[in-house]
C-alpha positions as CSV (number, residue, x, y, z in Angstrom):
1,M,1.4,-24.7,-0.5
2,Q,2.7,-20.7,0.6
3,L,3.7,-18.6,-2.6
4,D,6.6,-16.4,-2.9
5,E,5.3,-12.9,-2.6
6,G,6.8,-11.4,-5.8
7,V,6.0,-13.8,-8.2
8,T,2.7,-13.9,-7.3
9,V,2.1,-10.4,-7.4
10,S,4.2,-9.5,-10.5
11,E,3.0,-12.4,-12.9
12,G,0.3,-12.7,-15.5
13,P,-1.4,-10.0,-17.1
14,T,-2.1,-6.7,-14.9
15,K,-5.9,-7.6,-14.3
16,D,-4.6,-10.6,-12.9
17,R,-2.4,-9.2,-10.7
18,I,-5.2,-7.3,-8.6
19,M,-6.4,-9.9,-6.6
20,P,-3.2,-11.2,-5.4
21,L,-2.2,-7.7,-4.5
22,R,-5.6,-7.4,-2.8
23,V,-5.0,-10.7,-0.9
24,R,-1.3,-9.5,0.0
25,A,-1.8,-6.4,1.2
26,A,-4.8,-7.1,3.2
27,R,-2.1,-8.9,5.4
28,Y,-0.3,-5.9,6.1
29,R,-3.3,-3.5,6.6
30,R,-2.7,-3.8,10.5
31,L,0.9,-2.9,10.2
32,L,0.6,-0.1,7.5
33,H,-2.2,1.5,10.1
34,F,0.2,1.1,12.5
35,V,3.0,2.7,11.0
36,A,0.9,5.9,9.5
37,E,-0.8,6.3,13.0
38,R,2.8,6.6,14.0
39,V,4.1,9.2,11.4
40,L,0.4,11.2,11.2
41,G,-0.5,11.1,15.5
42,N,-4.0,10.9,14.1
43,P,-6.1,7.4,13.6
44,N,-8.2,9.1,11.2
45,K,-5.8,10.5,8.8
46,A,-3.6,7.3,9.4
47,A,-7.1,5.0,7.5
48,I,-6.9,7.3,4.8
49,A,-3.4,7.3,4.3
50,V,-3.5,3.3,4.0
51,D,-6.5,3.4,1.9
52,N,-4.4,5.7,0.0
53,C,-1.5,3.8,0.1
54,L,-3.1,0.3,-1.0
55,Y,-5.0,2.2,-4.1
56,G,-1.4,3.5,-5.4
57,A,-0.1,0.2,-5.2
58,A,-2.9,-1.3,-7.0
59,Q,-2.2,1.5,-9.8
60,H,1.2,1.0,-9.9
61,V,1.5,-3.0,-9.5
62,T,4.1,-3.5,-12.2
63,A,6.5,-1.2,-10.5
64,F,6.6,-3.7,-7.8
65,D,10.5,-5.0,-8.1
66,C,10.8,-8.6,-7.5
67,E,13.9,-8.4,-6.0
68,G,12.2,-6.4,-2.5
69,A,10.1,-7.4,-0.3
70,F,6.3,-6.7,-1.3
71,R,6.0,-5.8,2.6
72,S,8.8,-2.8,2.3
73,W,7.2,-1.9,-1.1
74,L,4.3,-1.2,0.5
75,V,5.7,0.5,3.9
76,R,7.6,2.8,1.9
77,L,4.7,3.8,-0.6
78,L,2.5,4.3,2.7
79,I,5.5,6.7,4.5
80,E,5.3,8.9,1.3
81,E,1.6,9.2,1.7
82,A,1.4,9.8,5.0
83,L,4.3,12.7,4.5
84,M,2.5,14.4,1.9
85,I,-0.5,14.4,4.1
86,L,1.4,15.6,7.1
87,H,2.8,18.3,4.9
88,G,-0.7,19.0,3.2
89,M,0.5,18.0,-0.2
90,T,-2.5,15.8,-0.9
91,T,-6.3,16.2,0.2
92,L,-7.7,14.0,2.8
93,D,-10.1,12.7,0.3
94,A,-11.1,8.8,1.0
95,S,-13.3,8.7,-2.2
96,R,-10.4,7.3,-4.6
97,V,-11.2,3.7,-2.8
């Protein structure tokens, strides 16, 4: 049985949302890394951007709008993170993850 991403991520208490988020996010990790590497031009910075994006998604899972696509939401978060790295607005510290 295939679950709807919006329903899986947004249902239940916040603690119960983290595991479905990890499962869904793992599905898109390659795509996120591809996009981040295109924006940043550096595979190491791209890996940090992806990790920071997924960390931010876990922290703000309640902000996920069920009307939008989960993948698009993750890519939007990733691009914002990559642009912040590109413009020096965030540190390249992967220790949060």
